[in-house]
N, C-alpha and C positions, 0 to 999 in steps of 0.2 A: 476741206481746208483746215489747217492746224489752228486750234484755238489757243492763242497765247502770243508771246513775243519771240522773235528770232533775231539774233545778231549774227550775221554771216560775214566772215572776213573776205574781202575782195583782193586786197594787196597790202603790203607794208614795206617800210624801209627802216632805217635805224632810228628815225625820230617820230614817224607817223604811222598810224594804222587806219586803213580805210575799210569800212564795213557797211553793210546794208542792214537797217533795222526795219523789220516788218511786224505788224500787229493785226490781229483779227480777234474780235470778241464774240463772234457768232452772228453778228448783225452789222458790224461796222469795222472798218480797218483802214490802214494806211502804211506807207513805207517812205523811207528817206535814206539817201546815201550820206554817210557820216565820215568825217575826218577827225581824228582825235590823236592826242599824243600817246606815245608808248607809256604804259603805266596807268592809263585811264581805266582800263578794264579791271586791273587789280585794285585800284582805289575804290571803284564801285563795289567790287566784291567785299572789300573790308567794310564799307559803309552799310551794306545790306546784311552782313553776317549776324545771325541770331534773330532776325526779324520774325515775328514780333516778340518783344520781351514782355509786354503788357498791353492791355487794350488801348492805352493812350499813345503807344509807340507810333511815331511818324518818321519816315526816312525819305530822302529825295536824292536821286542821282541824275546827272545831266551828262549826256554824250554830245559831242560836236558843239555846234553853236546855234543859238536861237536868235542872235542879234542881226544876222544877215550881213555881217561885215566881212566874212571870209567864205571861202568855197565850202560847198557841202551844206547839209542840213543839220538839224539837231533834234534831240528827243529829251524831254524831261519826264522822269518817272517818279511819281509820288506814291509811296507805299504807306497805307494806313489801315487801321481797324475801324469798322463802322458801328460796332456795338461792344458792350461789356463782355460778351462771350469770345471776343477776339476774332470775329469773322473779318478777314482781310480783303482789301481791294488794292489794285494798282490803278492810278489815274495817269494817263500819259498824254502829253502834247507832242505831236510829231510834226515837224516843220521841214518841208522838202527844200526850201530855199531855191526852188527851181520854178520858173514861170511856165505855165501851160495855159495858152489862150489868154495871156495877160494877167493871170492870177497865180500868186504863189500859193501852192496847195498846203494846207495845214489841217491836221486832224486832232481832235480831242476825244479820247475814249476812256471808258472805265471798264474794269474786268475783275470779277472775283477770283481770288487765288488762295492757295493753301500754303501754310508755313513750310511744309515739306517741298513744295515746288520752288519756293524761294531758296531753300537750302541747296537744291539741285542746281538752280540758276547760279548761285554763288560759286559752286564748284566748277560749273561750265565756264564762267567768266575767268576764273583763275587759270583754267586749262587753256582757254583761248589766248590769254595774255602770254602764257609760256610758249605755246606752240605756234601761235599766229596763223592758224589755219583751222577751217571747220566752222562750227556754229555753237552758240550758246542759246538755250531755250528756256523760257519761263512759261510753264504750262498754265493756262487759264482754265476756269471752270465754265466759261461761256455765259452768255446772256440769253435768257429765254423769254 
């Protein structure tokens, strides 16, 4: 199984893009179907561009909705360094906003990442916004 995050476009119209976010860190994972406005992927790419600038750099992006007021789920991704050497992690909350057995499934996970993987993810998000097809991936290092 792929260690990292994947955002895969399911459909879109002139105002909304619908995509599936899946994540697996080697021992824990989750997924949610997300609805977000056109431009959200480009905004996230701009927010993440150049991460990390220094060991205290923290960035956060949110896709969809975590408030459960609207259709679809949400994901909050918090990018941060864990030490002075700039070792980076992404912490994510993935909320399905979908009941299964009477429970709305929610996942919180952490995964080590490298700056080069964030650069690739930024490029993928920009491409996904432009083409509105395919997937954007953030490669993780996995948890051992």
